[in-house]
PyMOL Python script that loads the backbone (N, CA, C, O; Angstrom):
from pymol import cmd

cmd.read_pdbstr("""\
ATOM      1  N   MET A   1       4.808  28.800 -14.490  1.00  0.00           N
ATOM      2  CA  MET A   1       4.225  28.333 -13.257  1.00  0.00           C
ATOM      3  C   MET A   1       5.251  28.388 -12.134  1.00  0.00           C
ATOM      4  O   MET A   1       5.369  27.445 -11.351  1.00  0.00           O
ATOM      5  N   ASN A   2       5.968  29.451 -12.056  1.00  0.00           N
ATOM      6  CA  ASN A   2       6.977  29.605 -11.015  1.00  0.00           C
ATOM      7  C   ASN A   2       6.394  29.992  -9.671  1.00  0.00           C
ATOM      8  O   ASN A   2       7.120  30.036  -8.678  1.00  0.00           O
ATOM      9  N   ASN A   3       5.101  30.273  -9.614  1.00  0.00           N
ATOM     10  CA  ASN A   3       4.498  30.703  -8.365  1.00  0.00           C
ATOM     11  C   ASN A   3       3.850  29.554  -7.577  1.00  0.00           C
ATOM     12  O   ASN A   3       3.210  29.800  -6.555  1.00  0.00           O
ATOM     13  N   LEU A   4       4.006  28.311  -8.034  1.00  0.00           N
ATOM     14  CA  LEU A   4       3.427  27.169  -7.339  1.00  0.00           C
ATOM     15  C   LEU A   4       4.310  26.745  -6.176  1.00  0.00           C
ATOM     16  O   LEU A   4       5.536  26.724  -6.287  1.00  0.00           O
ATOM     17  N   LEU A   5       3.677  26.408  -5.066  1.00  0.00           N
ATOM     18  CA  LEU A   5       4.397  25.945  -3.889  1.00  0.00           C
ATOM     19  C   LEU A   5       4.156  24.455  -3.703  1.00  0.00           C
ATOM     20  O   LEU A   5       3.064  23.968  -3.996  1.00  0.00           O
ATOM     21  N   PRO A   6       5.150  23.725  -3.225  1.00  0.00           N
ATOM     22  CA  PRO A   6       4.956  22.291  -2.991  1.00  0.00           C
ATOM     23  C   PRO A   6       4.002  22.062  -1.825  1.00  0.00           C
ATOM     24  O   PRO A   6       3.885  22.894  -0.925  1.00  0.00           O
ATOM     25  N   LEU A   7       3.328  20.929  -1.860  1.00  0.00           N
ATOM     26  CA  LEU A   7       2.462  20.566  -0.746  1.00  0.00           C
ATOM     27  C   LEU A   7       3.317  20.151   0.439  1.00  0.00           C
ATOM     28  O   LEU A   7       4.297  19.427   0.263  1.00  0.00           O
ATOM     29  N   PRO A   8       2.969  20.592   1.641  1.00  0.00           N
ATOM     30  CA  PRO A   8       3.752  20.214   2.820  1.00  0.00           C
ATOM     31  C   PRO A   8       3.745  18.692   3.003  1.00  0.00           C
ATOM     32  O   PRO A   8       2.708  18.046   2.849  1.00  0.00           O
ATOM     33  N   GLY A   9       4.878  18.143   3.324  1.00  0.00           N
ATOM     34  CA  GLY A   9       4.992  16.710   3.572  1.00  0.00           C
ATOM     35  C   GLY A   9       5.084  15.853   2.328  1.00  0.00           C
ATOM     36  O   GLY A   9       5.268  14.641   2.433  1.00  0.00           O
ATOM     37  N   MET A  10       4.960  16.447   1.152  1.00  0.00           N
ATOM     38  CA  MET A  10       5.038  15.685  -0.087  1.00  0.00           C
ATOM     39  C   MET A  10       6.453  15.786  -0.640  1.00  0.00           C
ATOM     40  O   MET A  10       6.994  16.881  -0.795  1.00  0.00           O
ATOM     41  N   LYS A  11       7.035  14.656  -0.931  1.00  0.00           N
ATOM     42  CA  LYS A  11       8.356  14.679  -1.541  1.00  0.00           C
ATOM     43  C   LYS A  11       8.217  14.561  -3.054  1.00  0.00           C
ATOM     44  O   LYS A  11       7.210  14.070  -3.565  1.00  0.00           O
ATOM     45  N   ASN A  12       9.224  15.009  -3.743  1.00  0.00           N
ATOM     46  CA  ASN A  12       9.223  14.880  -5.197  1.00  0.00           C
ATOM     47  C   ASN A  12       9.389  13.416  -5.563  1.00  0.00           C
ATOM     48  O   ASN A  12      10.173  12.696  -4.943  1.00  0.00           O
ATOM     49  N   CYS A  13       8.658  12.984  -6.561  1.00  0.00           N
ATOM     50  CA  CYS A  13       8.843  11.621  -7.058  1.00  0.00           C
ATOM     51  C   CYS A  13       8.763  11.670  -8.577  1.00  0.00           C
ATOM     52  O   CYS A  13       8.185  12.586  -9.161  1.00  0.00           O
ATOM     53  N   ALA A  14       9.343  10.683  -9.183  1.00  0.00           N
ATOM     54  CA  ALA A  14       9.362  10.603 -10.641  1.00  0.00           C
ATOM     55  C   ALA A  14       8.604   9.358 -11.082  1.00  0.00           C
ATOM     56  O   ALA A  14       8.670   8.313 -10.434  1.00  0.00           O
ATOM     57  N   ILE A  15       7.895   9.484 -12.177  1.00  0.00           N
ATOM     58  CA  ILE A  15       7.205   8.353 -12.792  1.00  0.00           C
ATOM     59  C   ILE A  15       7.717   8.228 -14.216  1.00  0.00           C
ATOM     60  O   ILE A  15       7.648   9.175 -14.999  1.00  0.00           O
ATOM     61  N   ALA A  16       8.229   7.053 -14.541  1.00  0.00           N
ATOM     62  CA  ALA A  16       8.706   6.790 -15.905  1.00  0.00           C
ATOM     63  C   ALA A  16       7.674   5.918 -16.616  1.00  0.00           C
ATOM     64  O   ALA A  16       7.275   4.872 -16.103  1.00  0.00           O
ATOM     65  N   ILE A  17       7.251   6.352 -17.791  1.00  0.00           N
ATOM     66  CA  ILE A  17       6.300   5.604 -18.610  1.00  0.00           C
ATOM     67  C   ILE A  17       7.075   5.040 -19.790  1.00  0.00           C
ATOM     68  O   ILE A  17       7.603   5.783 -20.617  1.00  0.00           O
ATOM     69  N   LEU A  18       7.134   3.720 -19.855  1.00  0.00           N
ATOM     70  CA  LEU A  18       8.002   3.065 -20.840  1.00  0.00           C
ATOM     71  C   LEU A  18       7.265   1.979 -21.609  1.00  0.00           C
ATOM     72  O   LEU A  18       6.334   1.351 -21.105  1.00  0.00           O
ATOM     73  N   ARG A  19       7.711   1.777 -22.844  1.00  0.00           N
ATOM     74  CA  ARG A  19       7.255   0.673 -23.692  1.00  0.00           C
ATOM     75  C   ARG A  19       8.487  -0.142 -24.083  1.00  0.00           C
ATOM     76  O   ARG A  19       8.966  -0.033 -25.212  1.00  0.00           O
ATOM     77  N   PRO A  20       9.001  -0.953 -23.164  1.00  0.00           N
ATOM     78  CA  PRO A  20      10.237  -1.678 -23.474  1.00  0.00           C
ATOM     79  C   PRO A  20      10.039  -2.666 -24.627  1.00  0.00           C
ATOM     80  O   PRO A  20       9.036  -3.375 -24.705  1.00  0.00           O
ATOM     81  N   GLN A  21      11.026  -2.684 -25.509  1.00  0.00           N
ATOM     82  CA  GLN A  21      11.017  -3.602 -26.641  1.00  0.00           C
ATOM     83  C   GLN A  21      12.064  -4.695 -26.483  1.00  0.00           C
ATOM     84  O   GLN A  21      12.024  -5.709 -27.180  1.00  0.00           O
ATOM     85  N   THR A  22      13.012  -4.482 -25.552  1.00  0.00           N
ATOM     86  CA  THR A  22      14.072  -5.455 -25.320  1.00  0.00           C
ATOM     87  C   THR A  22      14.170  -5.751 -23.829  1.00  0.00           C
ATOM     88  O   THR A  22      13.680  -4.996 -22.990  1.00  0.00           O
ATOM     89  N   PHE A  23      14.811  -6.863 -23.528  1.00  0.00           N
ATOM     90  CA  PHE A  23      15.019  -7.226 -22.126  1.00  0.00           C
ATOM     91  C   PHE A  23      15.897  -6.184 -21.436  1.00  0.00           C
ATOM     92  O   PHE A  23      15.676  -5.868 -20.268  1.00  0.00           O
ATOM     93  N   ASP A  24      16.887  -5.649 -22.143  1.00  0.00           N
ATOM     94  CA  ASP A  24      17.769  -4.630 -21.562  1.00  0.00           C
ATOM     95  C   ASP A  24      16.991  -3.377 -21.151  1.00  0.00           C
ATOM     96  O   ASP A  24      17.291  -2.775 -20.120  1.00  0.00           O
ATOM     97  N   GLU A  25      16.007  -2.986 -21.939  1.00  0.00           N
ATOM     98  CA  GLU A  25      15.183  -1.825 -21.576  1.00  0.00           C
ATOM     99  C   GLU A  25      14.384  -2.107 -20.300  1.00  0.00           C
ATOM    100  O   GLU A  25      14.220  -1.226 -19.457  1.00  0.00           O
ATOM    101  N   THR A  26      13.895  -3.325 -20.168  1.00  0.00           N
ATOM    102  CA  THR A  26      13.175  -3.709 -18.948  1.00  0.00           C
ATOM    103  C   THR A  26      14.123  -3.711 -17.757  1.00  0.00           C
ATOM    104  O   THR A  26      13.756  -3.266 -16.669  1.00  0.00           O
ATOM    105  N   ALA A  27      15.332  -4.206 -17.956  1.00  0.00           N
ATOM    106  CA  ALA A  27      16.328  -4.222 -16.875  1.00  0.00           C
ATOM    107  C   ALA A  27      16.690  -2.798 -16.446  1.00  0.00           C
ATOM    108  O   ALA A  27      16.872  -2.543 -15.255  1.00  0.00           O
ATOM    109  N   ARG A  28      16.796  -1.876 -17.395  1.00  0.00           N
ATOM    110  CA  ARG A  28      17.071  -0.473 -17.051  1.00  0.00           C
ATOM    111  C   ARG A  28      15.908   0.134 -16.265  1.00  0.00           C
ATOM    112  O   ARG A  28      16.121   0.959 -15.377  1.00  0.00           O
ATOM    113  N   ALA A  29      14.694  -0.269 -16.585  1.00  0.00           N
ATOM    114  CA  ALA A  29      13.529   0.205 -15.826  1.00  0.00           C
ATOM    115  C   ALA A  29      13.611  -0.271 -14.377  1.00  0.00           C
ATOM    116  O   ALA A  29      13.297   0.482 -13.455  1.00  0.00           O
ATOM    117  N   VAL A  30      14.025  -1.502 -14.180  1.00  0.00           N
ATOM    118  CA  VAL A  30      14.181  -2.035 -12.820  1.00  0.00           C
ATOM    119  C   VAL A  30      15.287  -1.279 -12.080  1.00  0.00           C
ATOM    120  O   VAL A  30      15.164  -1.019 -10.883  1.00  0.00           O
ATOM    121  N   GLU A  31      16.348  -0.930 -12.775  1.00  0.00           N
ATOM    122  CA  GLU A  31      17.416  -0.127 -12.151  1.00  0.00           C
ATOM    123  C   GLU A  31      16.859   1.212 -11.681  1.00  0.00           C
ATOM    124  O   GLU A  31      17.217   1.686 -10.603  1.00  0.00           O
ATOM    125  N   ALA A  32      15.991   1.824 -12.475  1.00  0.00           N
ATOM    126  CA  ALA A  32      15.372   3.094 -12.074  1.00  0.00           C
ATOM    127  C   ALA A  32      14.469   2.879 -10.861  1.00  0.00           C
ATOM    128  O   ALA A  32      14.396   3.737  -9.982  1.00  0.00           O
ATOM    129  N   LEU A  33      13.788   1.752 -10.812  1.00  0.00           N
ATOM    130  CA  LEU A  33      12.947   1.422  -9.663  1.00  0.00           C
ATOM    131  C   LEU A  33      13.787   1.357  -8.386  1.00  0.00           C
ATOM    132  O   LEU A  33      13.341   1.786  -7.322  1.00  0.00           O
ATOM    133  N   LYS A  34      14.976   0.831  -8.495  1.00  0.00           N
ATOM    134  CA  LYS A  34      15.883   0.745  -7.345  1.00  0.00           C
ATOM    135  C   LYS A  34      16.221   2.118  -6.774  1.00  0.00           C
ATOM    136  O   LYS A  34      16.489   2.242  -5.579  1.00  0.00           O
ATOM    137  N   THR A  35      16.210   3.142  -7.611  1.00  0.00           N
ATOM    138  CA  THR A  35      16.549   4.494  -7.153  1.00  0.00           C
ATOM    139  C   THR A  35      15.322   5.275  -6.691  1.00  0.00           C
ATOM    140  O   THR A  35      15.427   6.450  -6.340  1.00  0.00           O
ATOM    141  N   GLY A  36      14.148   4.617  -6.691  1.00  0.00           N
ATOM    142  CA  GLY A  36      12.940   5.259  -6.194  1.00  0.00           C
ATOM    143  C   GLY A  36      11.982   5.761  -7.243  1.00  0.00           C
ATOM    144  O   GLY A  36      10.963   6.365  -6.905  1.00  0.00           O
ATOM    145  N   THR A  37      12.278   5.529  -8.510  1.00  0.00           N
ATOM    146  CA  THR A  37      11.390   5.954  -9.591  1.00  0.00           C
ATOM    147  C   THR A  37      10.220   4.987  -9.708  1.00  0.00           C
ATOM    148  O   THR A  37      10.405   3.771  -9.667  1.00  0.00           O
ATOM    149  N   ILE A  38       9.022   5.529  -9.853  1.00  0.00           N
ATOM    150  CA  ILE A  38       7.839   4.717 -10.110  1.00  0.00           C
ATOM    151  C   ILE A  38       7.826   4.418 -11.608  1.00  0.00           C
ATOM    152  O   ILE A  38       8.068   5.311 -12.419  1.00  0.00           O
ATOM    153  N   ILE A  39       7.547   3.174 -11.976  1.00  0.00           N
ATOM    154  CA  ILE A  39       7.641   2.748 -13.368  1.00  0.00           C
ATOM    155  C   ILE A  39       6.279   2.270 -13.866  1.00  0.00           C
ATOM    156  O   ILE A  39       5.629   1.446 -13.222  1.00  0.00           O
ATOM    157  N   LEU A  40       5.860   2.786 -14.998  1.00  0.00           N
ATOM    158  CA  LEU A  40       4.674   2.293 -15.685  1.00  0.00           C
ATOM    159  C   LEU A  40       5.167   1.625 -16.961  1.00  0.00           C
ATOM    160  O   LEU A  40       5.692   2.291 -17.853  1.00  0.00           O
ATOM    161  N   LEU A  41       5.000   0.316 -17.046  1.00  0.00           N
ATOM    162  CA  LEU A  41       5.474  -0.429 -18.213  1.00  0.00           C
ATOM    163  C   LEU A  41       4.294  -0.873 -19.059  1.00  0.00           C
ATOM    164  O   LEU A  41       3.336  -1.459 -18.554  1.00  0.00           O
ATOM    165  N   ASN A  42       4.374  -0.590 -20.343  1.00  0.00           N
ATOM    166  CA  ASN A  42       3.339  -0.958 -21.287  1.00  0.00           C
ATOM    167  C   ASN A  42       3.895  -2.054 -22.189  1.00  0.00           C
ATOM    168  O   ASN A  42       4.767  -1.807 -23.022  1.00  0.00           O
ATOM    169  N   PHE A  43       3.379  -3.268 -22.012  1.00  0.00           N
ATOM    170  CA  PHE A  43       3.802  -4.418 -22.804  1.00  0.00           C
ATOM    171  C   PHE A  43       2.759  -4.783 -23.859  1.00  0.00           C
ATOM    172  O   PHE A  43       2.878  -5.834 -24.488  1.00  0.00           O
ATOM    173  N   ALA A  44       1.752  -3.956 -24.069  1.00  0.00           N
ATOM    174  CA  ALA A  44       0.616  -4.297 -24.924  1.00  0.00           C
ATOM    175  C   ALA A  44       1.006  -4.594 -26.363  1.00  0.00           C
ATOM    176  O   ALA A  44       0.333  -5.381 -27.030  1.00  0.00           O
ATOM    177  N   ASP A  45       2.075  -3.984 -26.855  1.00  0.00           N
ATOM    178  CA  ASP A  45       2.460  -4.175 -28.258  1.00  0.00           C
ATOM    179  C   ASP A  45       3.408  -5.352 -28.477  1.00  0.00           C
ATOM    180  O   ASP A  45       3.789  -5.639 -29.612  1.00  0.00           O
ATOM    181  N   LEU A  46       3.790  -6.033 -27.401  1.00  0.00           N
ATOM    182  CA  LEU A  46       4.741  -7.139 -27.515  1.00  0.00           C
ATOM    183  C   LEU A  46       4.029  -8.469 -27.726  1.00  0.00           C
ATOM    184  O   LEU A  46       2.861  -8.626 -27.370  1.00  0.00           O
ATOM    185  N   ALA A  47       4.744  -9.417 -28.307  1.00  0.00           N
ATOM    186  CA  ALA A  47       4.233 -10.787 -28.388  1.00  0.00           C
ATOM    187  C   ALA A  47       4.029 -11.300 -26.978  1.00  0.00           C
ATOM    188  O   ALA A  47       4.786 -10.945 -26.075  1.00  0.00           O
ATOM    189  N   SER A  48       3.017 -12.131 -26.774  1.00  0.00           N
ATOM    190  CA  SER A  48       2.643 -12.542 -25.419  1.00  0.00           C
ATOM    191  C   SER A  48       3.770 -13.252 -24.669  1.00  0.00           C
ATOM    192  O   SER A  48       3.913 -13.056 -23.462  1.00  0.00           O
ATOM    193  N   ASP A  49       4.573 -14.073 -25.353  1.00  0.00           N
ATOM    194  CA  ASP A  49       5.659 -14.769 -24.663  1.00  0.00           C
ATOM    195  C   ASP A  49       6.752 -13.794 -24.206  1.00  0.00           C
ATOM    196  O   ASP A  49       7.301 -13.937 -23.114  1.00  0.00           O
ATOM    197  N   LYS A  50       7.057 -12.814 -25.040  1.00  0.00           N
ATOM    198  CA  LYS A  50       8.055 -11.800 -24.696  1.00  0.00           C
ATOM    199  C   LYS A  50       7.532 -10.912 -23.564  1.00  0.00           C
ATOM    200  O   LYS A  50       8.260 -10.615 -22.617  1.00  0.00           O
ATOM    201  N   ALA A  51       6.283 -10.495 -23.664  1.00  0.00           N
ATOM    202  CA  ALA A  51       5.670  -9.663 -22.623  1.00  0.00           C
ATOM    203  C   ALA A  51       5.662 -10.395 -21.293  1.00  0.00           C
ATOM    204  O   ALA A  51       5.940  -9.793 -20.257  1.00  0.00           O
ATOM    205  N   GLN A  52       5.349 -11.685 -21.304  1.00  0.00           N
ATOM    206  CA  GLN A  52       5.323 -12.466 -20.066  1.00  0.00           C
ATOM    207  C   GLN A  52       6.715 -12.562 -19.449  1.00  0.00           C
ATOM    208  O   GLN A  52       6.859 -12.473 -18.229  1.00  0.00           O
ATOM    209  N   ARG A  53       7.726 -12.739 -20.271  1.00  0.00           N
ATOM    210  CA  ARG A  53       9.110 -12.806 -19.776  1.00  0.00           C
ATOM    211  C   ARG A  53       9.518 -11.483 -19.127  1.00  0.00           C
ATOM    212  O   ARG A  53      10.093 -11.472 -18.039  1.00  0.00           O
ATOM    213  N   PHE A  54       9.218 -10.374 -19.795  1.00  0.00           N
ATOM    214  CA  PHE A  54       9.562  -9.057 -19.256  1.00  0.00           C
ATOM    215  C   PHE A  54       8.783  -8.781 -17.969  1.00  0.00           C
ATOM    216  O   PHE A  54       9.335  -8.253 -17.004  1.00  0.00           O
ATOM    217  N   LEU A  55       7.492  -9.143 -17.963  1.00  0.00           N
ATOM    218  CA  LEU A  55       6.659  -8.937 -16.778  1.00  0.00           C
ATOM    219  C   LEU A  55       7.171  -9.763 -15.611  1.00  0.00           C
ATOM    220  O   LEU A  55       7.263  -9.258 -14.493  1.00  0.00           O
ATOM    221  N   ASP A  56       7.501 -11.015 -15.849  1.00  0.00           N
ATOM    222  CA  ASP A  56       8.019 -11.875 -14.787  1.00  0.00           C
ATOM    223  C   ASP A  56       9.295 -11.298 -14.186  1.00  0.00           C
ATOM    224  O   ASP A  56       9.469 -11.312 -12.967  1.00  0.00           O
ATOM    225  N   PHE A  57      10.182 -10.793 -15.028  1.00  0.00           N
ATOM    226  CA  PHE A  57      11.422 -10.197 -14.542  1.00  0.00           C
ATOM    227  C   PHE A  57      11.144  -8.960 -13.707  1.00  0.00           C
ATOM    228  O   PHE A  57      11.679  -8.815 -12.607  1.00  0.00           O
ATOM    229  N   ALA A  58      10.317  -8.074 -14.222  1.00  0.00           N
ATOM    230  CA  ALA A  58      10.021  -6.826 -13.511  1.00  0.00           C
ATOM    231  C   ALA A  58       9.289  -7.107 -12.199  1.00  0.00           C
ATOM    232  O   ALA A  58       9.605  -6.501 -11.175  1.00  0.00           O
ATOM    233  N   ALA A  59       8.325  -8.012 -12.218  1.00  0.00           N
ATOM    234  CA  ALA A  59       7.573  -8.337 -11.003  1.00  0.00           C
ATOM    235  C   ALA A  59       8.460  -9.016  -9.970  1.00  0.00           C
ATOM    236  O   ALA A  59       8.379  -8.704  -8.782  1.00  0.00           O
ATOM    237  N   GLY A  60       9.300  -9.936 -10.407  1.00  0.00           N
ATOM    238  CA  GLY A  60      10.215 -10.612  -9.483  1.00  0.00           C
ATOM    239  C   GLY A  60      11.216  -9.648  -8.872  1.00  0.00           C
ATOM    240  O   GLY A  60      11.508  -9.718  -7.678  1.00  0.00           O
ATOM    241  N   SER A  61      11.735  -8.756  -9.684  1.00  0.00           N
ATOM    242  CA  SER A  61      12.678  -7.754  -9.193  1.00  0.00           C
ATOM    243  C   SER A  61      12.004  -6.818  -8.199  1.00  0.00           C
ATOM    244  O   SER A  61      12.584  -6.474  -7.169  1.00  0.00           O
ATOM    245  N   THR A  62      10.783  -6.408  -8.508  1.00  0.00           N
ATOM    246  CA  THR A  62      10.031  -5.529  -7.609  1.00  0.00           C
ATOM    247  C   THR A  62       9.776  -6.216  -6.280  1.00  0.00           C
ATOM    248  O   THR A  62       9.906  -5.599  -5.223  1.00  0.00           O
ATOM    249  N   CYS A  63       9.419  -7.467  -6.329  1.00  0.00           N
ATOM    250  CA  CYS A  63       9.193  -8.245  -5.104  1.00  0.00           C
ATOM    251  C   CYS A  63      10.483  -8.350  -4.291  1.00  0.00           C
ATOM    252  O   CYS A  63      10.454  -8.209  -3.068  1.00  0.00           O
ATOM    253  N   ALA A  64      11.604  -8.594  -4.950  1.00  0.00           N
ATOM    254  CA  ALA A  64      12.897  -8.694  -4.263  1.00  0.00           C
ATOM    255  C   ALA A  64      13.276  -7.383  -3.589  1.00  0.00           C
ATOM    256  O   ALA A  64      13.987  -7.385  -2.585  1.00  0.00           O
ATOM    257  N   LEU A  65      12.808  -6.266  -4.132  1.00  0.00           N
ATOM    258  CA  LEU A  65      13.082  -4.947  -3.556  1.00  0.00           C
ATOM    259  C   LEU A  65      12.053  -4.564  -2.497  1.00  0.00           C
ATOM    260  O   LEU A  65      12.118  -3.468  -1.941  1.00  0.00           O
ATOM    261  N   SER A  66      11.100  -5.459  -2.213  1.00  0.00           N
ATOM    262  CA  SER A  66       9.970  -5.198  -1.307  1.00  0.00           C
ATOM    263  C   SER A  66       9.063  -4.101  -1.849  1.00  0.00           C
ATOM    264  O   SER A  66       8.397  -3.404  -1.084  1.00  0.00           O
ATOM    265  N   GLY A  67       9.040  -3.950  -3.165  1.00  0.00           N
ATOM    266  CA  GLY A  67       8.173  -2.969  -3.802  1.00  0.00           C
ATOM    267  C   GLY A  67       6.805  -3.553  -4.077  1.00  0.00           C
ATOM    268  O   GLY A  67       6.457  -4.623  -3.579  1.00  0.00           O
ATOM    269  N   HIS A  68       6.031  -2.834  -4.879  1.00  0.00           N
ATOM    270  CA  HIS A  68       4.659  -3.228  -5.172  1.00  0.00           C
ATOM    271  C   HIS A  68       4.415  -3.130  -6.675  1.00  0.00           C
ATOM    272  O   HIS A  68       5.026  -2.314  -7.364  1.00  0.00           O
ATOM    273  N   HIS A  69       3.513  -3.973  -7.169  1.00  0.00           N
ATOM    274  CA  HIS A  69       3.110  -3.831  -8.569  1.00  0.00           C
ATOM    275  C   HIS A  69       1.623  -4.101  -8.704  1.00  0.00           C
ATOM    276  O   HIS A  69       1.016  -4.809  -7.900  1.00  0.00           O
ATOM    277  N   GLN A  70       1.059  -3.511  -9.750  1.00  0.00           N
ATOM    278  CA  GLN A  70      -0.381  -3.606  -9.972  1.00  0.00           C
ATOM    279  C   GLN A  70      -0.653  -3.565 -11.474  1.00  0.00           C
ATOM    280  O   GLN A  70      -0.085  -2.742 -12.192  1.00  0.00           O
ATOM    281  N   ALA A  71      -1.519  -4.451 -11.939  1.00  0.00           N
ATOM    282  CA  ALA A  71      -1.970  -4.387 -13.322  1.00  0.00           C
ATOM    283  C   ALA A  71      -2.891  -3.181 -13.461  1.00  0.00           C
ATOM    284  O   ALA A  71      -3.788  -2.981 -12.642  1.00  0.00           O
ATOM    285  N   ILE A  72      -2.667  -2.383 -14.496  1.00  0.00           N
ATOM    286  CA  ILE A  72      -3.463  -1.180 -14.723  1.00  0.00           C
ATOM    287  C   ILE A  72      -4.470  -1.408 -15.843  1.00  0.00           C
ATOM    288  O   ILE A  72      -5.602  -0.928 -15.783  1.00  0.00           O
ATOM    289  N   GLY A  73      -4.055  -2.128 -16.840  1.00  0.00           N
ATOM    290  CA  GLY A  73      -4.910  -2.409 -17.991  1.00  0.00           C
ATOM    291  C   GLY A  73      -4.299  -3.558 -18.773  1.00  0.00           C
ATOM    292  O   GLY A  73      -3.355  -4.197 -18.308  1.00  0.00           O
ATOM    293  N   ARG A  74      -4.824  -3.820 -19.939  1.00  0.00           N
ATOM    294  CA  ARG A  74      -4.309  -4.916 -20.766  1.00  0.00           C
ATOM    295  C   ARG A  74      -2.856  -4.639 -21.152  1.00  0.00           C
ATOM    296  O   ARG A  74      -2.579  -3.768 -21.977  1.00  0.00           O
ATOM    297  N   GLY A  75      -1.944  -5.382 -20.554  1.00  0.00           N
ATOM    298  CA  GLY A  75      -0.528  -5.246 -20.877  1.00  0.00           C
ATOM    299  C   GLY A  75       0.158  -4.060 -20.231  1.00  0.00           C
ATOM    300  O   GLY A  75       1.304  -3.761 -20.567  1.00  0.00           O
ATOM    301  N   VAL A  76      -0.508  -3.375 -19.313  1.00  0.00           N
ATOM    302  CA  VAL A  76       0.059  -2.184 -18.670  1.00  0.00           C
ATOM    303  C   VAL A  76       0.149  -2.429 -17.166  1.00  0.00           C
ATOM    304  O   VAL A  76      -0.829  -2.824 -16.531  1.00  0.00           O
ATOM    305  N   PHE A  77       1.343  -2.187 -16.601  1.00  0.00           N
ATOM    306  CA  PHE A  77       1.601  -2.497 -15.197  1.00  0.00           C
ATOM    307  C   PHE A  77       2.344  -1.357 -14.521  1.00  0.00           C
ATOM    308  O   PHE A  77       3.204  -0.711 -15.118  1.00  0.00           O
ATOM    309  N   LEU A  78       1.994  -1.125 -13.261  1.00  0.00           N
ATOM    310  CA  LEU A  78       2.632  -0.108 -12.447  1.00  0.00           C
ATOM    311  C   LEU A  78       3.527  -0.796 -11.429  1.00  0.00           C
ATOM    312  O   LEU A  78       3.103  -1.725 -10.742  1.00  0.00           O
ATOM    313  N   PHE A  79       4.775  -0.332 -11.337  1.00  0.00           N
ATOM    314  CA  PHE A  79       5.745  -0.873 -10.387  1.00  0.00           C
ATOM    315  C   PHE A  79       6.215   0.266  -9.498  1.00  0.00           C
ATOM    316  O   PHE A  79       6.621   1.317  -9.992  1.00  0.00           O
ATOM    317  N   ALA A  80       6.160   0.058  -8.185  1.00  0.00           N
ATOM    318  CA  ALA A  80       6.519   1.121  -7.254  1.00  0.00           C
ATOM    319  C   ALA A  80       7.549   0.616  -6.251  1.00  0.00           C
ATOM    320  O   ALA A  80       7.508  -0.547  -5.849  1.00  0.00           O
ATOM    321  N   PRO A  81       8.472   1.489  -5.844  1.00  0.00           N
ATOM    322  CA  PRO A  81       9.440   1.119  -4.809  1.00  0.00           C
ATOM    323  C   PRO A  81       8.723   0.948  -3.467  1.00  0.00           C
ATOM    324  O   PRO A  81       7.560   1.330  -3.340  1.00  0.00           O
ATOM    325  N   PRO A  82       9.393   0.387  -2.478  1.00  0.00           N
ATOM    326  CA  PRO A  82       8.733   0.130  -1.191  1.00  0.00           C
ATOM    327  C   PRO A  82       8.259   1.394  -0.481  1.00  0.00           C
ATOM    328  O   PRO A  82       7.410   1.310   0.407  1.00  0.00           O
ATOM    329  N   THR A  83       8.776   2.542  -0.841  1.00  0.00           N
ATOM    330  CA  THR A  83       8.380   3.796  -0.199  1.00  0.00           C
ATOM    331  C   THR A  83       7.073   4.357  -0.749  1.00  0.00           C
ATOM    332  O   THR A  83       6.551   5.340  -0.224  1.00  0.00           O
ATOM    333  N   VAL A  84       6.541   3.739  -1.801  1.00  0.00           N
ATOM    334  CA  VAL A  84       5.297   4.204  -2.438  1.00  0.00           C
ATOM    335  C   VAL A  84       4.246   3.111  -2.340  1.00  0.00           C
ATOM    336  O   VAL A  84       4.478   1.970  -2.741  1.00  0.00           O
ATOM    337  N   GLU A  85       3.095   3.472  -1.805  1.00  0.00           N
ATOM    338  CA  GLU A  85       1.995   2.513  -1.684  1.00  0.00           C
ATOM    339  C   GLU A  85       1.082   2.641  -2.890  1.00  0.00           C
ATOM    340  O   GLU A  85       0.751   3.747  -3.319  1.00  0.00           O
ATOM    341  N   ILE A  86       0.684   1.512  -3.428  1.00  0.00           N
ATOM    342  CA  ILE A  86      -0.314   1.494  -4.508  1.00  0.00           C
ATOM    343  C   ILE A  86      -1.641   1.105  -3.873  1.00  0.00           C
ATOM    344  O   ILE A  86      -1.737   0.082  -3.194  1.00  0.00           O
ATOM    345  N   THR A  87      -2.650   1.915  -4.095  1.00  0.00           N
ATOM    346  CA  THR A  87      -3.971   1.604  -3.551  1.00  0.00           C
ATOM    347  C   THR A  87      -5.013   1.747  -4.638  1.00  0.00           C
ATOM    348  O   THR A  87      -4.837   2.523  -5.577  1.00  0.00           O
ATOM    349  N   THR A  88      -6.091   1.007  -4.516  1.00  0.00           N
ATOM    350  CA  THR A  88      -7.184   1.107  -5.485  1.00  0.00           C
ATOM    351  C   THR A  88      -8.349   1.899  -4.914  1.00  0.00           C
ATOM    352  O   THR A  88      -9.398   2.019  -5.547  1.00  0.00           O
ATOM    353  N   LYS A  89      -8.161   2.443  -3.707  1.00  0.00           N
ATOM    354  CA  LYS A  89      -9.195   3.272  -3.076  1.00  0.00           C
ATOM    355  C   LYS A  89      -8.581   4.577  -2.629  1.00  0.00           C
ATOM    356  O   LYS A  89      -7.417   4.632  -2.233  1.00  0.00           O
ATOM    357  N   VAL A  90      -9.385   5.635  -2.698  1.00  0.00           N
ATOM    358  CA  VAL A  90      -8.913   6.955  -2.258  1.00  0.00           C
ATOM    359  C   VAL A  90      -9.644   7.341  -0.990  1.00  0.00           C
ATOM    360  O   VAL A  90      -9.404   8.417  -0.441  1.00  0.00           O
TER     361      VAL A  90
END
""", "prot")
cmd.dss("prot")
cmd.show_as("cartoon", "prot")
cmd.util.cbc("prot")
cmd.orient("prot")
């Protein structure tokens, strides 16, 4: 697919899809968010207390960065840097 051209005005962005099992993995995801990476975190397989702790950390960090977050499904959350808007309408 070397013949594809980028859309005018669109910048490259990265989306990381992660299933963190430890607090350190969640912290690394937040570090990636700081550099402009969009993060999709899936906590569905974690115990509810652990998932809540990781979610609280990620959401608080995102808020501190003036970013945005949105629940996508059961235990799945999208975190975006301030340069990316999350909308539920197209």
